N, C-alpha and C positions, 0 to 999 in steps of 0.2 A: 688694337684688337687683332687676334693671331687665330683666324677663323683656320688655318693648317689644323692647329693645335686641337681647334674644336673636334674636325671631321675623326682625329685620330682616337679622340676620347670618346666620340660617338660609335666608332667601329670597335673600339674595346667594350662598352658598352652592349654594343648589339651583339656580337660573339658569346659573351657572358650570359646574356638574357635566352638567347638562343639555345642555349645547353637547358632551360629550366625550362624551356615549353613541351608539354605532355598530351596537347591535344589544338585539333585545329582551330577551337574559337581561339585560344593562347595565340595560336601562329596568327590570327586574322587582325587580333589586338595590337600586336606587334608590328605587323605591315604597315598598321594605319600609325600607329607611334615613328617610326622611322623613315616612311615613304610617303605617307599619306599629305593631303595639301596643307595642313599645318603641323607635320612631321618633323621631324629633325634636321634632315636633309633639305628640305625646304626653306625651313629658316637660314640656313647658311647660305642659302641663295637669296635669301631675301635682303641679307646685308652686306651684298657683295657691291652695292653703290656704294656704300661708306669707306671701302677702302682703296688705294693706291691703284691705278689706272694698270701699270705695270703687274699687280699682282693679283687681278680679275683672271687672265686665264688659266695662270697656275690653280688658283682654288678652283675655277669652275670645273678644269679638269678631274683634281683631285675628289671633288664633288661628285663628279659622273661616275668614277670609278669607284667610288664606295656605295654609290647608290646602286650600281652594276653588280657588284660585289653581294650586297645585303641582298637583291633581288635573286641573285642564284642561291645565297644561303636557304632562302625563305622557300624557292622552289623545292630545293632536295630535301628537305627537313618535311614539307609540305605530300612529296612523293611518298618519305618513307612513313610519315603517321597514317596515310590514307591505305597504304599494304598492311599497317598494321592493324589498321581498323578493320579493313578485310578480312583477315586471318583470324581477329577476336569473333567477327560475325558467321566467320564459318564455322567457327568451332562451335559457335551458339547451336548455329541450324543446321549441323552437319547429323546424318540421321545411319547409325549403324545398322543396313540391311539384314545384317545377320541374327540382328532379334526378333522375335516375335511379335505378329503385328497386332496394333490394337484393337478389342474386341468392338465389332460395328455393334451400336445399339439398334438393332429391328422395328421398326414400326407396329403398330397396335390398330388394329380395327375399333372403331368408337362403337359402344353397345348401341348407340341410335341407328348405326351404318348396319351392325350385326343382325338386328332385328327385324328391321326395313329388307335389307335384303333375304331375311329367310321367311318372310312374308310374301314379298315377292315371287320366289320359288315357287312357294305353296302355288300360289293363284295360277301363276304361268303352267306348274303341271295339270292346273284344274281348266286351262282353256281359256284365261283372261289375259285380256291385255291390259297394258301401263298407260294410265293416261297421266298429260299434264296441262296443269291453266295457270294464269298469272297470280301473283301473289298481290298486286294492286287491283280489285276488283270494282266491276261497278255496284250501286244499291239494288239493280234490279236482279245480275246475277247471284249475288249473295243474299238477297232476301226475297223480293218479289216473285221471282221464278221458284221460289221453292216453299210458296205459300206462305210465306210471314210477313205478315201485314202491318202495315204501319203503325199501328199502336202497339206493337209486339213490342218486351220490355228487351229483348236481346238487340234491337234496333239503338236504345239510349249511348249518350255519348259516355257513360260510365262503364259501359262494357266493350265497345266498339270504337275504335282508330280510326278515325276519319281522316281522309287527306282533305278532301274540301264537301260540297252538299252533294254531289255524286260520287265520289270513289272512295275508298277505304280498303284497309289493309283486310284481307279475307277473315274471316272469323273462323272457318270450317273450309273441308276442302270439297264440299256439297256442291259449290259453283261449278265444278269439273263434271258432276252428272247434266246438267243442263247443257253445257258448252257440247258435251259428247252428245246427248241424245239430239239436238239442232242438228248438227254436223252426220249422225249416223242412222240409216235406217236400223230397228231390230232385225235380229237378234244383236242385244250389247249386253256383253260382259268385261266389266273394266274395276281395277283398282286406279285409285289416285292418292299415291304418297305425297305430302308434302309439308312445308309451314304453315304455319296459320299465327293471326296474331289475335289476343284480348287485352284490356283496359286491365290487366290482374298484377297485384301489385310479388314480387318475386319472395318466396318463402318456400319451403322446405316441399311442399305439394303445389303449388302455382308460380308458374311462369309466362312474361308478356307473349313470350315466342315459345311456340311448342310446336310437336309437330303430330300428324294424323294421317290415315290411309281410310281414303272413304270407298266403300266398295256398292256396287252397283251391278245389279241383273235384269234386262227386262226381253220379254218374250212373251211367246202365246202360252198360256196355262201355267204359269208361276205362280208357285201356292207357299203360304207361310211355311208351310213342311221343307220346301226347299231353303227356304234361309235357316231353319232350324239346324239342317243335316249338314248345312255349308259351316256353319258358325262351332260346331259339334268337331266337325272336321279340322276345322282352325285351331281350337282349345286343344283338341289332342294331339296335332302335328307340334304346336307349340310347347307345351306343360306335360306332356304324357298324359296316358293312358287312364291316370288316376285320379285324374281331375274332374268333378263333377261339375255339370252345367245347369243353370236355373236360368230362365226369363220372366221378369218381372214386367205386369202392364203398367206402362207408360204414356208419355203425351210428347211428341214431336210434329211440331208444324206442316211437316213432308212427308209425313208415313202417316199411315192410317190401317191397320192396327200398328201400334208400335209398344215396345220394351227396351226393357234395360238388361244387358246380357251379365250375369255372373258367374264367375269360377270358385270352387272350391279353395279355401285359403292355402296358397304353397308352402306355408310356416306350419301350419299346425293340423291342415289335411281337412279342416270343419270344424276342429274342437273348440277354437277360440282362442285368439292372443291380440295382444294390442294392435299387430299389424291390419288384422280385420276389425278390428274395433269388437273384438268376442263376438262377433255375428258367424265367424266362421264361412264367410263369404266375400268375394273381392270383386269389386265394378270393373268390368273393363270395356263395355262397349256399350252403345244405343244402335237398334235395330228396327225395322218393320217393313212393312209393304208400303210401296211406292205410292204415296197420296194421286188419286184422279186427276188433281188438280193440278198436279206437278207434269205429269203426262200428257195434260191436255195442253198447257202452255209451251210444252217440248214439242208439241205438232204430231202427238202420239194418238191413237185410235184408242180411247181410255176405255172401250168395251172391248176391243180385240186384245187389247194387251194387257201384262200386270208385271211386276217386278219387286223385287225385293232390295234393299239398303241397306248400309252399317256404314259407322264410324267407329273406329278403334283408334285410342290415342296410342303415340308409338313410343312417349316418354313413360307413360304409364307400364304399357308391354315390359320395357326395359328395365323400369324399377322392378317389376313382379319377377322375372325373369331372372334376373342376375342379384335378385336381394340387395338392390339398393335404396337406401331408406330416406334420400334427399335429392330432388331434382336437380337442385344448383350444379351439382357434381357434375353433371353432364355439359355442362357451360363453360366450367372453370380451366378448361384446358392443362389441368395438371398432367403431366409423363405418369407420375407414380398411381395414378388411377386408371389410366388407358392402360397403363402396362399389363391390370389385371385382366385384361381380355384377350 
């Protein structure tokens, strides 16, 4: 057994193989092959017990020299490969600062944000305050304090998203009216924009989550004419002077008298088209004089004070104002849609 010849053979093989190594992974495989615990050099060391005692120092010395040589080769080759990899990475990542910069894609305001901001600006200009309330609401504020009796269909599970027997996701922003009247003495002038929830199927005109703005005015000698004048001003500010407004008698438990408010169709101008179901009118809100029971439950003297309230769907306003025909696009986060505004 001539281990010295084996070492010379290992050296030639390693030198030749090193020339073929092109990346760090191959270099690591070569290191394991020659210097690992089961590598070629270690194999020589493991066979030294089978040779004569006087040969062992010679073979051991040569094996250690070869081990150091291969380690040196591998180290030098690794350093060269790392420099080449860094240079390639630099070439791929370098930036030519003389080139024109990439166009920065600017953000856009959502149509719901635009409509909400526009309404807030209108009402702030009229002396109104912006009020807020919790989206998780109690049955008392969502129903009872608004003169909605226990047997009213609005309280059914099929319409309302209940959390437990006493709390629910508010179905309108009207509870903010009650909370405001409990906390403040008249005069009160507020609007309350926010999210509301109904147990509705999602389709082109309905969503289980949508947005409302509730308006409330309470003071001495407030009349229905004040309500009409306010709403006509809102319609003119939002849709222009060409829109006609009409009030239709309606019923809401928390207002008396109550009305639905329509505007002449923004597409056909009142002539009749598919958007307005060929009626020439589009419904935009419900409104009315605050019911005496609501005033009384909020701690106001119903004989001294009166008020009006209205609720307008912000989603519907956005659809009408911007000619959008499907409510779902408001919630899909499609940048192509948002960049139209």
